[in-house]
Backbone bond lengths (Angstrom), bond angles and torsions (degrees), N, CA, C in turn:
res aa  C-N    CA-C-N  psi(-1)  N-CA   C-N-CA  omega(-1)  CA-C   N-CA-C  phi
1 M - - - 1.441 - - 1.530 108.53 -
2 A 1.300 116.61 139.60 1.467 122.12 -178.51 1.526 109.66 -71.87
3 D 1.318 115.25 147.52 1.458 117.93 178.77 1.530 109.90 -71.49
4 P 1.336 116.93 157.80 1.478 120.37 -175.17 1.528 113.61 -59.59
5 E 1.325 117.67 -34.32 1.465 119.72 -178.47 1.528 111.02 -66.41
6 T 1.327 117.16 -41.01 1.465 120.71 177.95 1.522 110.37 -65.12
7 R 1.324 116.46 -40.53 1.467 120.75 179.31 1.530 110.56 -64.97
8 D 1.335 116.77 -40.76 1.461 120.54 178.10 1.525 111.59 -64.54
9 M 1.318 116.34 -38.93 1.469 119.85 177.99 1.528 110.89 -65.62
10 A 1.327 117.31 -38.72 1.464 120.71 178.07 1.527 110.30 -65.12
11 L 1.326 116.81 -41.35 1.460 120.23 177.72 1.522 110.88 -64.63
12 A 1.326 116.38 -39.28 1.471 119.96 178.97 1.520 110.73 -64.89
13 R 1.337 117.77 -39.43 1.466 120.76 177.83 1.527 111.03 -64.14
14 Q 1.332 116.56 -41.88 1.463 119.70 178.83 1.524 111.43 -65.08
15 A 1.323 116.29 -40.66 1.469 119.78 178.69 1.526 110.46 -65.34
16 K 1.311 116.13 -39.63 1.468 120.22 178.49 1.527 110.80 -64.19
17 L 1.322 116.66 -41.66 1.461 120.66 177.93 1.526 110.95 -62.74
18 A 1.324 116.96 -42.78 1.469 120.54 178.23 1.526 110.62 -61.75
19 A 1.320 116.86 -41.03 1.468 120.33 178.70 1.528 111.18 -64.99
20 L 1.318 116.79 -41.23 1.472 119.89 177.94 1.524 111.54 -64.52
21 V 1.320 116.59 -39.63 1.471 119.91 178.25 1.519 110.39 -64.84
22 M 1.337 117.48 -40.99 1.468 119.89 177.80 1.523 111.33 -62.65
23 C 1.323 116.58 -45.44 1.477 120.07 -179.83 1.529 111.05 -63.63
24 A 1.327 116.82 -45.19 1.464 120.14 179.72 1.528 111.03 -64.77
25 T 1.317 116.90 -38.45 1.462 120.93 179.13 1.521 110.78 -63.20
26 I 1.315 116.66 -46.95 1.469 120.26 179.31 1.523 110.47 -61.17
27 L 1.326 115.51 -47.24 1.458 119.77 -178.25 1.531 111.66 -61.83
28 L 1.322 117.32 -48.87 1.469 120.33 179.68 1.521 111.83 -64.50
29 W 1.322 116.76 -38.86 1.456 120.92 -179.11 1.535 110.60 -61.77
30 V 1.316 116.73 -45.79 1.460 120.80 -179.44 1.529 110.90 -68.50
31 V 1.323 116.63 -46.60 1.469 120.65 -177.18 1.527 110.86 -64.88
32 L 1.332 116.98 -46.71 1.464 119.04 -179.42 1.525 111.71 -66.90
33 G 1.330 117.27 -34.60 1.465 119.90 175.29 1.515 111.77 -63.61
34 W 1.319 115.88 -42.50 1.461 120.37 178.49 1.529 110.91 -65.51
35 I 1.320 117.05 -44.88 1.472 120.54 178.89 1.528 110.30 -61.40
36 G 1.331 116.03 -41.34 1.462 120.03 179.40 1.515 112.67 -61.44
37 R 1.333 116.07 -40.52 1.470 118.88 177.80 1.519 111.66 -69.29
38 E 1.327 116.93 -40.31 1.469 120.73 -178.77 1.528 112.34 -64.36
39 Y 1.325 116.77 -39.63 1.455 120.46 -176.64 1.526 113.24 -98.11
40 G 1.314 116.97 3.69 1.457 120.71 175.09 1.516 113.84 66.52
41 W 1.342 116.64 41.36 1.460 120.14 178.44 1.524 110.06 -63.17
42 D 1.310 115.14 154.05 1.452 122.49 176.80 1.537 109.13 -60.55
43 P 1.330 118.31 141.03 1.476 120.06 -178.71 1.523 114.59 -57.86
44 R 1.309 118.74 -24.57 1.463 119.29 179.59 1.528 110.96 -64.76
45 Y 1.349 117.29 -26.97 1.466 119.39 175.75 1.521 110.81 -70.92
46 A 1.315 116.70 -32.47 1.470 119.96 175.95 1.526 110.02 -63.71
47 F 1.342 116.43 -41.90 1.458 119.63 177.13 1.529 110.92 -64.54
48 L 1.305 117.08 -39.06 1.466 120.81 177.91 1.530 110.49 -62.74
49 I 1.314 116.79 -43.67 1.465 121.13 177.92 1.533 110.20 -63.22
50 D 1.336 116.65 -43.07 1.464 120.24 179.43 1.525 111.52 -63.43
51 F 1.324 117.35 -42.94 1.468 119.80 179.67 1.524 111.54 -67.38
52 A 1.317 117.47 -35.90 1.467 120.33 176.06 1.537 109.92 -65.14
53 A 1.326 116.96 -39.78 1.465 120.46 177.33 1.527 110.55 -65.26
54 L 1.320 116.94 -41.37 1.463 119.84 176.88 1.521 111.62 -61.13
55 A 1.324 116.47 -39.84 1.466 119.99 178.22 1.529 110.60 -64.25
56 G 1.313 117.25 -42.84 1.464 120.56 177.64 1.520 112.02 -62.58
57 F 1.333 117.13 -43.45 1.459 120.75 178.34 1.530 111.59 -66.29
58 A 1.328 116.78 -40.27 1.467 120.04 178.88 1.525 110.47 -62.99
59 W 1.330 117.00 -44.11 1.460 120.51 178.86 1.532 110.37 -60.65
60 A 1.319 116.44 -46.60 1.463 120.26 -179.44 1.529 111.12 -64.05
61 L 1.324 117.61 -37.58 1.453 120.87 178.20 1.524 110.87 -64.78
62 I 1.315 117.03 -43.32 1.465 120.87 178.98 1.522 110.95 -63.28
63 V 1.320 117.01 -45.22 1.467 120.61 179.24 1.527 110.16 -63.89
64 T 1.321 117.86 -42.94 1.462 121.28 179.01 1.524 111.04 -62.09
65 F 1.319 117.03 -41.93 1.458 120.87 178.66 1.526 110.50 -63.51
66 R 1.340 117.46 -42.60 1.461 120.87 178.63 1.525 111.42 -64.05
67 V 1.330 117.24 -40.66 1.471 120.43 177.70 1.519 109.78 -63.17
68 W 1.324 116.84 -43.53 1.463 121.26 179.96 1.534 110.82 -61.17
69 R 1.332 116.28 -45.32 1.470 120.23 -179.12 1.528 111.31 -65.19
70 R 1.331 117.03 -44.30 1.460 119.69 179.77 1.516 111.59 -66.92
71 G 1.318 117.15 -36.57 1.446 120.06 177.49 1.528 111.94 -66.23
72 K 1.315 115.15 -34.09 1.454 120.58 179.13 1.531 112.18 -71.05
73 T 1.337 116.41 -38.89 1.463 119.58 -177.10 1.531 112.27 -78.92
74 S 1.331 117.88 -20.56 1.462 119.36 -178.21 1.522 111.84 -79.12
75 R 1.317 118.34 -11.45 1.467 120.55 -178.82 1.480 112.15 -92.22
């Protein structure tokens, strides 16, 4: 079994990755939405961008929930 410090570091890395994915998702979602409006992209691309953002947020939410649960059970 891994020692608690190693487990805590792994949880911290996962939480950091989830935070980076959330930040990148927000940034790309806003920038691509703005570019799409400026260049008059077809609305179906807006839906594609929105669904990709939802997927990124869902992934980050799942990872965050798993980190929270594992952090709770390790104490």
